[in-house]
C-alpha positions in Angstrom: -84.8 -52.6 -5.0 -85.9 -54.2 -8.3 -87.4 -57.8 -8.3 -87.4 -60.2 -11.2 -90.6 -58.7 -12.7 -88.8 -55.3 -12.9 -91.0 -53.8 -10.2 -89.3 -51.9 -7.4 -90.1 -53.0 -3.9 -90.0 -50.6 -1.0 -89.0 -50.8 2.6 -89.7 -48.9 5.8 -86.8 -46.5 5.1 -88.4 -45.0 2.0 -91.8 -44.7 3.6 -90.1 -42.7 6.4 -88.3 -40.6 3.8 -91.6 -39.8 2.0 -93.0 -38.6 5.4 -89.9 -36.4 5.8 -90.4 -34.9 2.4 -94.0 -34.1 3.1 -93.1 -32.6 6.4 -90.3 -30.5 4.7 -93.0 -29.1 2.3 -95.4 -28.3 5.1 -92.7 -26.7 7.3 -91.5 -24.5 4.5 -94.9 -23.3 3.5 -95.8 -22.6 7.2 -92.6 -20.7 7.8 -93.0 -18.5 4.8 -96.8 -18.2 4.9 -97.3 -19.8 1.4 -100.4 -21.1 -0.1 -100.2 -23.3 -3.2 -98.0 -24.8 -5.9 -97.9 -24.9 -9.7 -96.1 -27.5 -11.7 -95.9 -28.8 -15.2 -97.4 -32.3 -15.5 -95.7 -34.1 -18.4 -97.3 -37.5 -18.0 -94.1 -39.0 -16.7 -93.0 -40.4 -13.3 -91.1 -37.4 -12.0 -93.9 -34.8 -12.3 -96.4 -37.4 -11.1 -94.4 -38.1 -7.9 -93.9 -34.4 -7.2 -97.6 -33.7 -7.7 -98.4 -36.6 -5.3 -96.0 -35.2 -2.7 -97.6 -31.8 -2.8 -101.1 -33.2 -2.8 -100.3 -35.1 0.4 -98.6 -32.1 1.9 -100.9 -29.3 1.0 -104.1 -30.9 -0.1 -105.3 -31.3 -3.7 -107.1 -27.9 -3.6 -103.8 -26.1 -3.3 -102.1 -28.0 -6.2 -102.5 -26.8 -9.8 -101.0 -28.9 -12.6 -100.3 -27.5 -16.1 -100.2 -29.4 -19.4 -98.1 -27.4 -21.8 -98.3 -29.0 -25.2 -95.9 -27.7 -27.8 -95.8 -29.9 -30.9 -96.3 -32.7 -28.3 -97.6 -36.2 -28.3 -101.3 -36.5 -27.3 -100.5 -39.5 -25.0 -98.6 -37.2 -22.7 -101.7 -35.0 -22.2 -103.8 -38.1 -21.6 -101.4 -39.5 -19.0 -101.2 -36.1 -17.2 -105.0 -36.1 -16.9 -104.8 -39.6 -15.5 -102.5 -38.3 -12.7 -104.7 -35.2 -11.9 -107.8 -37.4 -11.8 -106.1 -39.9 -9.5 -104.9 -37.3 -7.0 -107.8 -34.9 -7.4 -105.9 -31.7 -8.2 -106.8 -29.1 -10.9 -105.2 -29.5 -14.3 -105.1 -26.6 -16.7 -104.1 -26.8 -20.4 -102.1 -24.0 -22.0 -101.2 -24.9 -25.6 -97.8 -23.3 -26.5 -97.7 -24.6 -30.0 -98.8 -21.3 -31.6 -96.5 -19.3 -29.3 -93.6 -21.5 -30.3 -94.4 -21.1 -34.0 -94.8 -17.3 -33.7 -91.4 -17.1 -32.0 -89.9 -19.2 -34.9 -91.4 -16.9 -37.5 -89.9 -13.9 -35.7 -86.5 -15.5 -35.8 -86.8 -16.1 -39.5 -87.1 -12.3 -40.0 -83.5 -12.0 -38.7 -82.1 -14.1 -41.5 -82.4 -17.3 -43.4 -80.5 -19.8 -41.2 -79.3 -22.9 -42.9 -77.4 -24.4 -40.0 -78.7 -27.0 -37.6 -81.2 -25.5 -35.1 -82.6 -28.7 -33.5 -81.1 -28.0 -30.0 -82.3 -24.4 -30.1 -85.8 -25.5 -31.0 -85.8 -28.3 -28.4 -84.6 -26.1 -25.5 -87.1 -23.3 -26.4 -90.0 -25.5 -25.4 -89.1 -26.0 -21.7 -88.2 -22.4 -21.5 -91.6 -21.4 -22.8 -93.2 -23.9 -20.4 -91.4 -22.6 -17.4 -92.5 -19.0 -18.3 -96.1 -20.3 -18.4 -95.6 -21.9 -14.9 -94.4 -18.7 -13.4 -97.1 -16.7 -15.1 -99.8 -18.9 -13.7 -98.2 -18.9 -10.2 -98.3 -15.1 -10.2 -101.8 -15.1 -11.6 -103.1 -17.6 -9.1 -101.4 -15.8 -6.2 -103.3 -12.7 -7.1 -106.6 -14.4 -7.8 -106.6 -16.5 -4.6 -104.8 -14.0 -2.3 -102.1 -16.6 -1.3 -98.7 -17.2 -2.7 -98.1 -20.0 -5.2 -94.6 -21.5 -5.8 -93.4 -23.3 -8.9 -92.2 -26.8 -8.0 -89.2 -28.4 -9.7 -89.4 -32.0 -11.1 -85.8 -32.8 -11.8 -84.2 -35.9 -10.2 -80.6 -36.5 -9.0 -79.7 -38.7 -12.0 -80.7 -36.1 -14.6 -79.1 -33.3 -12.7 -75.8 -35.1 -12.4 -75.3 -35.5 -16.2 -76.9 -32.1 -16.9 -79.9 -33.5 -18.6 -82.0 -30.4 -18.3 -82.5 -27.1 -19.9 -80.9 -24.0 -18.4 -83.6 -21.5 -17.9 -86.2 -24.1 -18.4 -86.9 -27.2 -16.3 -83.9 -26.3 -14.1 -85.8 -23.3 -12.7 -88.0 -23.7 -9.7 -88.9 -22.2 -6.2 -88.9 -25.5 -4.3 -87.3 -28.9 -5.2 -88.4 -32.2 -3.6 -86.8 -35.0 -5.6 -83.4 -33.4 -6.7 -81.6 -35.6 -4.1 -83.1 -38.9 -5.3 -82.0 -41.0 -8.2 -84.4 -42.3 -10.9 -84.9 -45.6 -9.1 -85.4 -43.9 -5.8 -88.1 -41.6 -7.4 -89.9 -44.8 -8.5 -89.6 -46.1 -4.9 -91.2 -42.8 -3.7 -93.9 -43.3 -6.3 -94.6 -46.8 -5.0 -95.1 -45.4 -1.5 -97.5 -42.7 -2.9 -99.4 -45.3 -5.1 -98.6 -43.5 -8.4 -100.3 -45.5 -11.1 -98.0 -48.3 -12.4 -98.3 -47.4 -16.1 -97.1 -43.9 -15.3 -94.5 -44.9 -12.8 -92.8 -47.4 -15.0 -93.3 -45.5 -18.3 -90.0 -45.3 -20.2 -88.5 -41.9 -19.5 -88.8 -39.3 -22.3 -88.6 -35.5 -22.4 -91.4 -35.3 -24.9 -89.3 -33.0 -27.0 -88.0 -35.4 -29.6 -88.7 -38.9 -30.9 -86.1 -40.5 -28.7 -86.4 -41.7 -25.1 -84.0 -40.3 -22.5 -81.5 -43.2 -22.5 -81.2 -43.0 -26.3 -80.4 -39.3 -26.1 -78.0 -39.7 -23.2 -76.2 -42.8 -24.6 -76.2 -44.4 -21.2 -78.7 -45.9 -18.9 -80.1 -44.3 -15.7 -79.1 -47.4 -13.8 -75.5 -46.8 -14.9 -75.7 -43.1 -13.9 -77.0 -44.1 -10.4 -74.2 -46.7 -10.1 -71.6 -44.2 -11.1 -72.7 -41.7 -8.4 -72.5 -44.4 -5.8 -69.5 -46.6 -6.9 -68.0 -45.7 -10.3 -65.3 -48.4 -10.3 -68.0 -51.0 -10.6 -68.9 -49.8 -14.1 -67.2 -50.7 -17.3 -64.7 -48.2 -18.7 -67.0 -47.0 -21.6 -69.9 -46.3 -19.3 -67.6 -44.4 -16.8 -66.1 -42.3 -19.5 -69.5 -41.4 -21.1 -71.0 -40.4 -17.8 -68.0 -38.3 -16.8 -68.0 -36.6 -20.2 -71.7 -35.7 -19.7 -71.1 -34.4 -16.2 -68.1 -32.4 -17.1 -69.5 -31.0 -20.4 -72.6 -29.7 -18.5 -70.9 -28.0 -15.5 -71.7 -24.6 -17.0 -75.3 -25.4 -16.2 -74.5 -25.6 -12.4 -72.0 -22.8 -11.9 -72.7 -19.2 -13.2 -69.4 -17.3 -13.1 -70.1 -14.0 -11.3 -67.8 -11.1 -11.0 -67.8 -9.9 -7.4 -66.3 -6.8 -6.0 -64.0 -7.7 -3.2 -64.9 -6.0 0.1 -61.6 -5.4 1.9 -61.6 -4.5 5.5 -58.7 -2.6 7.1 -58.2 -3.1 10.8 -55.6 -0.8 12.3 -54.4 -0.9 15.9 -51.6 -1.4 18.3 -52.5 -5.0 19.3 -50.4 -4.8 22.4 -51.0 -7.6 23.1 -53.4 -9.5 20.8 -56.4 -10.3 23.0 -59.8 -12.0 22.7 -61.4 -8.6 21.9 -59.3 -8.5 18.7 -60.2 -12.1 17.9 -63.9 -11.2 18.4 -63.7 -8.4 15.8 -61.8 -10.7 13.3 -64.4 -13.5 13.7 -67.3 -11.2 13.4 -66.2 -9.5 10.3 -65.2 -12.7 8.4 -67.7 -15.2 9.7 -70.6 -12.8 9.0 -69.3 -11.9 5.5 -69.1 -8.2 6.5 -65.9 -8.2 4.5 -64.4 -10.7 2.0 -60.9 -10.0 3.1 -59.5 -8.4 6.2 -56.1 -6.7 6.3 -54.7 -6.1 9.8 -52.2 -3.4 10.1 -50.4 -3.2 13.5 -49.1 0.3 14.1 -45.5 1.3 14.4 -43.9 2.9 17.5 -45.0 6.5 16.8 -47.7 7.1 19.4 -47.4 9.4 22.4 -47.3 6.3 24.6 -44.5 4.0 23.7 -45.6 0.5 22.7 -44.6 -2.2 25.1 -44.0 -4.9 22.6 -42.0 -4.9 19.3 -43.8 -4.8 16.0 -42.3 -8.2 15.1 -43.8 -9.9 18.2 -47.2 -8.3 17.6 -47.2 -9.5 14.0 -46.3 -13.0 15.2 -49.1 -13.0 17.7 -51.6 -11.8 15.0 -50.5 -14.7 12.8 -52.3 -17.1 15.0 -55.5 -15.6 13.5 -54.2 -15.5 9.9 -56.2 -17.6 7.3 -57.4 -17.3 3.7 -59.5 -14.3 4.6 -57.2 -12.6 7.1 -53.9 -11.0 6.1 -51.3 -9.4 8.5 -49.6 -6.5 6.8 -46.0 -5.8 7.7 -45.2 -3.0 5.1 -47.4 -0.1 6.1 -46.7 0.0 9.9 -44.7 3.2 9.9 -47.4 5.3 8.2 -48.4 7.4 11.1 -51.9 8.4 9.9 -54.8 6.1 8.9 -55.6 8.0 5.7 -52.0 7.3 4.5 -52.6 3.5 5.2 -55.8 3.7 3.2 -54.2 5.6 0.4 -51.5 3.0 0.0 -53.9 0.1 0.1 -56.1 1.9 -2.3 -53.4 1.5 -5.0 -54.2 -2.2 -4.9 -57.8 -2.4 -3.8 -60.8 -0.5 -5.0 -63.3 -1.3 -2.3 -61.8 -0.5 1.1 -63.7 -0.5 4.4 -62.0 0.9 7.5 -62.9 -0.9 10.7 -63.3 1.1 13.8 -65.1 0.7 17.2 -67.9 3.0 18.2 -65.7 4.5 20.9 -63.5 5.9 18.0 -66.4 7.6 16.3 -66.8 10.1 19.1 -63.4 11.6 18.2 -63.5 10.9 14.5 -63.7 14.6 13.6 -60.2 14.9 15.1 -58.6 12.3 12.9 -56.1 13.6 10.3 -57.6 14.2 6.9 -61.1 12.9 7.6 -62.3 13.8 4.1 -59.6 11.5 2.7 -60.6 8.7 4.9 -64.3 9.1 3.9 -63.4 8.4 0.3 -63.7 4.8 1.6 -66.5 3.3 3.7 -66.3 3.0 7.5 -67.5 -0.1 9.4 -68.4 0.9 12.9 -68.7 -1.9 15.5 -71.4 -0.9 17.9 -71.4 -0.4 21.7 -74.5 -0.4 23.7 -73.8 2.9 25.4 -72.8 4.9 22.3 -75.3 6.5 20.0 -73.4 6.1 16.7 -76.1 7.9 14.7 -75.5 11.1 16.8 -71.8 11.2 15.9 -72.1 10.5 12.1 -75.0 12.8 11.3 -72.5 15.6 10.3 -71.1 13.3 7.6 -72.6 11.4 4.6 -74.3 8.5 6.3 -73.9 6.4 3.2 -70.2 6.2 4.0 -70.9 4.3 7.2 -71.9 0.7 7.9 -73.2 0.3 11.4 -72.8 -3.2 13.0 -75.2 -2.8 15.9 -75.4 -6.6 16.3 -71.7 -6.8 17.2 -71.3 -8.2 20.7 -68.5 -6.3 22.3 -65.8 -8.1 24.3 -64.8 -5.7 27.1 -61.0 -6.0 27.8 -58.3 -3.6 28.7 -54.8 -4.0 27.2 -53.3 -2.1 30.1 -54.9 -4.5 32.6 -53.5 -7.5 30.6 -50.0 -6.1 30.6 -50.2 -5.5 34.4 -51.2 -9.1 35.0 -48.3 -10.3 32.9 -45.9 -8.1 34.8 -47.2 -9.5 38.1 -46.8 -13.1 36.8 -50.5 -13.7 37.2 -50.7 -15.9 34.1 -53.6 -18.1 35.3 -55.8 -15.0 35.2 -54.9 -14.3 31.5 -57.1 -17.1 30.1 -60.1 -14.8 30.5 -58.5 -12.3 28.0 -56.0 -14.2 25.8 -55.9 -17.4 23.8 -53.6 -20.1 25.1 -51.3 -19.7 22.0 -50.9 -16.1 22.7 -50.1 -16.7 26.4 -47.5 -19.3 25.4 -45.9 -17.0 22.9 -45.7 -14.2 25.6 -44.2 -16.6 28.2 -41.7 -18.2 25.7 -40.5 -14.8 24.5 -40.5 -13.1 27.9 -42.7 -10.3 26.7 -43.8 -7.4 28.9 -41.2 -8.2 31.7 
């Protein structure tokens, strides 16, 4: 909280939070066998706080700060040195001014641009700086035979309104203050004894002659309030912050085209039991497929099905969701390759789902070559050597799920229990919704 002098006072909660951040860093480094950290030191509060956190977590000998002047103010470099001296970590200076100017000269060779290029110039600087950070992280990793990460220094308030450069200060390997507002960062700084003149320095990106709040057109306090309780702000502040947040959403979400992996699960499902549920959950929860199409077969097998197609579809619908679709149009296609051919008219990326027991007789399936135009997901069983059966085919067509935990169940045994009215024994094999459906509709009697 802020007292009358403008100084933020801290409580036990933030002291505990700082301990948790430091523990987070240590745990992550230990888990991944990491060594050090590189970060840009701007002379402002955010980079000072992050440097202090890593110094406490890893020791000053494992922290390397970089000053990266690029037509910058000398005071920023002086303040950065003050931070490195205070916490005892190494500070290296890499002047990017000539690099920036050389780049600009190359751009001029493309053409004589007369339009406004201020934003292009401003955003080039943090992108060059981040390149320097990653270069030094890689170099130090090689020199010291331990892995250095690049630490991010963006706080929650800046991130919310998109006040950062895509491909610049938004890039990092580890982030420690991204979930803390500007005022909370100051609280953390108080816990870590960051020098007051740095901690309470007016925020500026060092890229233009304006301070942050002038460029944003709104105060950090208003941004923090908006994230917590927007209705308490005046309408103008609310509108401005929302406009900033909405206009910069492209910085958070990169639209990526993704090929849809569509699984095809064909079977009699007579009845639908926990073994089937186990397959459905495994495929969808583990992102083996993005979409699963279940096709219950028609009544064309040598053994007559005991339950109508309509009832089997209704039982399967208990497992239908945004990833699972029950197909009711392809059920009379007798062979699997025909089902895949029809679905292939709509989907380009089909994956047939079969159990390891089916792979033993796979060579007997109708038109195996047609089926293998698609990929095959094979759900493993401990007693079946899948590799032995697929070696005659192109192994790249098969995806082996050896971590699949089989649920042993016999459909014939289930049907016998129903016929004998031993419903209490069914809970071992069927969901209660399925049992109720069977009882209500007098199936298998």
